[in-house]
C-alpha positions as CSV (number, residue, x, y, z in Angstrom):
1,M,145.8,93.8,118.9
2,P,146.1,92.3,115.7
3,Q,149.5,91.1,114.1
4,A,149.1,93.5,111.2
5,M,148.9,96.5,113.9
6,N,152.0,95.4,115.6
7,K,153.8,95.2,112.4
8,A,152.6,98.7,111.5
9,Y,153.3,99.9,114.8
10,L,157.0,98.5,114.9
11,L,157.8,100.1,111.3
12,V,156.5,103.4,112.3
13,L,158.7,103.0,115.6
14,C,161.6,102.1,113.6
15,S,161.1,104.9,111.2
16,Y,161.3,107.5,113.9
17,V,164.2,105.7,115.8
18,M,166.2,106.1,112.5
19,A,165.1,109.6,112.4
20,L,166.4,110.2,115.7
21,V,169.7,108.7,114.8
22,A,169.8,111.0,111.7
23,A,169.0,114.3,113.5
24,S,171.3,113.0,116.5
25,F,174.2,112.8,114.0
26,V,173.3,116.3,112.3
27,L,173.5,117.9,115.8
28,F,176.9,115.9,116.6
29,L,178.5,117.5,113.1
30,T,177.2,121.0,113.7
31,P,178.8,122.0,117.6
32,D,179.6,125.8,116.2
33,L,176.2,126.3,114.5
34,H,173.7,128.6,116.3
35,L,171.4,126.1,118.4
36,L,168.3,127.2,116.5
37,L,169.9,126.5,113.4
38,R,171.3,123.3,114.4
39,I,167.8,121.9,115.6
40,L,166.1,123.0,112.3
41,I,168.9,121.1,110.4
42,A,168.4,118.1,112.6
43,D,164.6,118.6,112.4
44,V,164.8,118.5,108.3
45,A,167.0,115.4,108.6
46,G,164.5,113.3,110.5
47,T,161.9,114.5,108.2
48,V,163.7,113.0,105.2
49,V,164.1,109.8,107.0
50,V,160.1,109.6,107.8
51,F,159.7,110.9,104.4
52,I,161.8,108.0,102.8
53,F,159.8,105.4,105.1
54,S,156.5,107.2,103.6
55,L,157.6,106.4,99.9
56,L,158.8,102.7,100.8
57,Y,155.4,101.7,102.1
58,K,153.5,104.0,100.1
59,N,151.8,105.7,102.9
60,S,152.4,109.5,104.0
61,S,150.6,108.8,107.3
62,F,154.2,107.9,108.6
63,Y,154.4,111.3,109.1
64,D,151.4,112.2,111.3
65,P,152.8,111.7,114.5
66,Y,155.9,113.8,113.9
67,W,153.7,116.6,114.6
68,S,153.1,115.8,118.2
69,I,156.6,114.0,119.0
70,V,159.3,116.3,117.5
71,P,158.3,119.4,119.5
72,L,158.9,117.1,123.0
73,F,162.4,116.4,121.1
74,I,163.1,120.0,120.5
75,L,162.0,120.9,124.2
76,L,164.0,118.5,125.9
77,Y,167.2,119.4,123.8
78,M,166.6,123.2,124.4
79,L,166.2,122.3,128.1
80,F,169.5,120.3,128.1
81,H,171.1,123.8,126.9
82,S,169.4,125.7,129.1
83,T,170.8,128.9,130.8
84,A,167.8,130.5,132.0
85,N,167.7,131.5,135.5
86,D,163.7,131.0,136.0
87,W,163.3,127.1,136.4
88,I,159.7,127.7,137.0
89,R,158.8,129.0,133.7
90,E,160.6,126.1,132.2
91,I,158.5,123.6,134.3
92,L,155.5,125.5,133.1
93,V,155.8,125.5,129.7
94,S,157.5,121.9,129.6
95,S,154.1,120.7,131.3
96,I,152.2,122.1,128.6
97,I,154.1,120.8,125.9
98,I,154.4,117.4,127.3
99,L,150.8,116.9,127.8
100,W,149.9,118.3,124.5
101,G,152.3,116.0,123.1
102,L,151.5,113.0,124.7
103,R,147.4,113.5,124.2
104,L,148.2,114.0,120.6
105,T,150.4,111.0,120.2
106,I,147.9,108.8,122.0
107,N,145.1,110.1,119.9
108,W,146.9,109.2,116.8
109,L,147.6,105.5,118.2
110,Y,143.9,105.2,119.0
111,T,142.6,106.4,115.6
112,W,145.3,105.1,113.2
113,K,144.0,101.8,111.2
114,G,147.6,100.6,110.1
115,L,149.7,100.7,106.8
116,D,146.1,100.3,104.8
117,H,145.1,103.6,106.2
118,I,146.1,106.6,104.4
119,D,145.0,110.1,105.7
120,W,141.9,111.4,103.5
121,R,143.9,114.6,102.8
122,Y,146.8,112.9,101.3
123,T,144.6,110.9,98.9
124,L,143.1,114.0,97.6
125,L,146.4,115.8,97.3
126,K,147.6,112.6,95.4
127,E,144.8,112.6,93.1
128,K,144.7,116.4,92.4
129,S,148.6,117.0,91.9
130,G,148.9,113.9,89.3
131,I,152.7,114.0,88.0
132,F,153.7,116.6,90.6
133,W,152.7,114.3,93.2
134,M,156.2,113.6,94.6
135,P,157.2,117.2,95.3
136,V,154.0,117.7,96.8
137,N,154.1,115.0,98.9
138,F,158.0,116.0,100.3
139,F,157.1,119.7,100.6
140,G,153.7,120.1,101.1
141,I,153.0,116.9,103.7
142,H,156.4,116.7,105.2
143,L,158.8,119.6,104.6
144,I,156.6,122.5,105.0
145,P,154.7,121.3,108.2
146,T,158.1,120.5,109.8
147,I,159.3,124.2,109.3
148,I,156.1,125.3,110.6
149,V,156.1,123.6,113.9
150,F,159.6,124.2,114.4
151,M,158.9,128.3,113.8
152,A,155.9,127.8,116.6
153,C,158.3,125.8,118.9
154,T,160.9,128.7,118.7
155,P,159.6,130.7,121.6
156,V,160.8,127.7,123.8
157,Y,164.4,129.1,122.8
158,S,163.4,132.6,124.6
159,V,162.2,130.2,127.8
160,T,165.4,128.1,128.0
161,V,168.6,129.9,126.8
162,S,167.7,134.0,125.9
163,G,164.9,134.8,128.0
164,T,165.9,137.6,130.8
165,N,162.4,138.4,132.6
166,Q,161.4,137.0,135.8
167,L,158.2,134.9,136.0
168,N,155.0,137.3,135.6
169,F,151.4,137.5,135.1
170,L,151.9,136.6,131.3
171,D,153.5,133.1,132.0
172,I,150.5,132.5,134.2
173,A,147.9,133.4,131.6
174,A,150.2,131.5,129.4
175,F,150.0,128.4,131.4
176,C,146.1,128.4,132.0
177,L,145.8,129.2,128.2
178,G,147.9,126.5,127.5
179,L,146.2,123.9,130.0
180,F,142.7,125.0,128.8
181,S,143.5,124.4,125.5
182,V,144.5,121.0,125.8
183,W,141.6,120.2,127.6
184,I,139.5,121.6,125.0
185,E,141.4,119.2,122.4
186,F,141.4,116.5,125.0
187,Q,137.3,117.0,125.4
188,A,136.5,117.5,121.7
189,D,138.4,114.2,120.7
190,R,136.7,112.4,123.5
191,E,133.5,113.5,122.5
192,L,134.3,112.9,119.1
193,H,135.0,109.0,119.7
194,Q,132.1,108.8,121.7
195,F,129.6,110.0,118.9
196,R,131.5,107.7,116.2
197,S,130.9,104.7,118.6
198,V,126.9,105.3,118.9
199,R,125.9,106.9,115.4
200,I,123.6,105.2,113.2
201,D,125.6,106.2,110.2
202,S,128.6,108.3,108.9
203,S,126.4,111.0,107.6
204,Q,125.1,112.1,111.0
205,V,126.8,115.5,112.4
206,L,128.4,116.0,115.6
207,N,126.5,119.1,117.1
208,T,126.5,118.5,120.9
209,G,128.8,119.4,123.8
210,L,131.5,121.4,122.6
211,W,131.0,121.0,119.1
212,S,127.6,123.0,119.6
213,W,129.7,126.1,120.6
214,C,131.9,125.9,117.4
215,R,132.3,123.7,114.4
216,H,136.0,122.8,115.1
217,P,136.9,122.9,118.8
218,N,139.9,120.5,118.1
219,Y,141.5,123.2,115.8
220,L,140.2,125.9,118.5
221,G,142.5,123.8,121.4
222,E,145.5,123.5,118.9
223,L,145.5,127.4,118.2
224,G,145.3,127.8,122.0
225,F,148.0,125.7,122.7
226,W,150.4,127.1,120.2
227,T,149.4,130.9,121.5
228,S,150.2,129.9,124.8
229,V,153.7,128.4,123.6
230,F,154.1,132.3,122.2
231,L,153.3,133.9,125.2
232,F,155.6,132.0,127.5
233,G,158.4,133.3,125.2
234,A,157.0,136.7,125.2
235,A,156.8,136.5,129.1
236,S,160.4,135.6,129.0
237,G,161.4,139.0,127.8
238,N,163.0,138.1,124.4
239,G,160.5,136.0,122.8
240,F,158.6,138.8,121.1
241,N,160.8,138.8,117.5
242,L,159.9,138.2,114.1
243,L,160.6,134.4,114.0
244,T,158.2,133.7,116.9
245,I,155.6,136.1,115.6
246,S,155.9,134.5,111.9
247,G,155.8,130.9,113.5
248,L,152.6,131.7,115.1
249,T,151.0,133.5,112.6
250,I,151.7,130.9,109.8
251,M,150.1,128.1,112.2
252,L,146.9,130.2,112.4
253,L,146.7,131.0,108.6
254,L,147.2,127.1,108.0
255,F,144.5,126.2,110.1
256,I,142.3,129.0,109.0
257,F,142.6,128.9,105.4
258,V,144.1,125.4,104.4
259,S,142.8,122.9,107.1
260,I,139.6,123.8,108.2
261,P,138.4,124.5,104.3
262,L,139.4,121.4,103.4
263,I,137.7,119.7,105.9
264,E,134.6,121.6,105.4
265,D,134.6,121.0,101.8
266,K,134.7,117.1,102.7
267,L,132.0,117.4,105.6
268,S,129.5,119.3,103.3
269,V,129.6,116.6,100.8
270,D,129.6,113.4,103.2
271,K,126.9,114.7,105.5
272,P,123.9,116.4,104.1
273,G,122.8,118.1,107.4
274,Y,126.4,120.0,107.7
275,H,124.9,122.8,105.8
276,Q,122.4,123.6,108.6
277,Y,125.0,122.8,111.3
278,K,127.1,125.1,109.2
279,A,124.9,127.9,109.0
280,R,124.2,128.2,113.1
281,T,127.6,127.9,114.4
282,F,130.9,129.5,113.9
283,S,133.7,127.9,112.6
284,L,136.4,128.4,115.8
285,L,134.8,131.1,117.7
286,P,133.2,129.2,120.9
287,L,130.2,131.8,120.4
288,S,127.4,129.8,118.8
289,R,125.2,128.8,121.5
290,I,125.4,132.6,122.9
291,L,124.9,134.7,119.5
292,G,124.2,131.9,116.8
293,N,126.1,132.6,113.6
294,P,125.4,136.4,112.5
295,F,127.3,135.3,109.2
296,S,125.0,132.9,108.0
């Protein structure tokens, strides 16, 4: 591994260790608050630390692994405070979240090019926001995603603390959906990496494998994962509430109305054949090889 990458990974590791210290300090200072509120405040404190590093090194991609790492710590902290009687449900949801977090973090390690690499979306936001880049950077890239992920993780509270139901068929459905969704993400990334290694030029379009069923199988898997977490909470008996429903809904809206349109606009410019690919495939529904795209 090049020395520059060693330094980059070390700096990211340092930022996350300091974020963990800040979060732990907040948890230590707030023993009397509700568990979810304590976790949220600690989560925000960790986000601020990572944001400071992104400013110091002028690279908002410091935040990228936060999406996959923090849910693991939220899970562990809730398990530490568990009062649930059904440990099987805890094992099921934990295994799905750990598999998802490890896969996504490893994929980030594999694709990140170092301190000189900044996600193209951040560069675009910086160009468009102009003098408002600082608040856009903090709220749009760091804080709001942190809050969305926190909300999407709240069903775990129902599983570990407040749930009353015994293991039931909805748990099995949630586990199967979660496992399948993580596999979809893994396979979609695997096919994408293989395609990039053999393509002749960057204007080529990946339209085979999972990518022939829909245009964003990786996002489909991601949304399937968060739906799985929500279903675990619902299965527990106390996880179908405004907070958990809002978390899943906002996550769905984020991908459907922000992430997907943003990347499709870019791909339509970068890849001349993308319009034809778009005309014959669904965005998320994996039905393109069966139905084509009736909306084209």
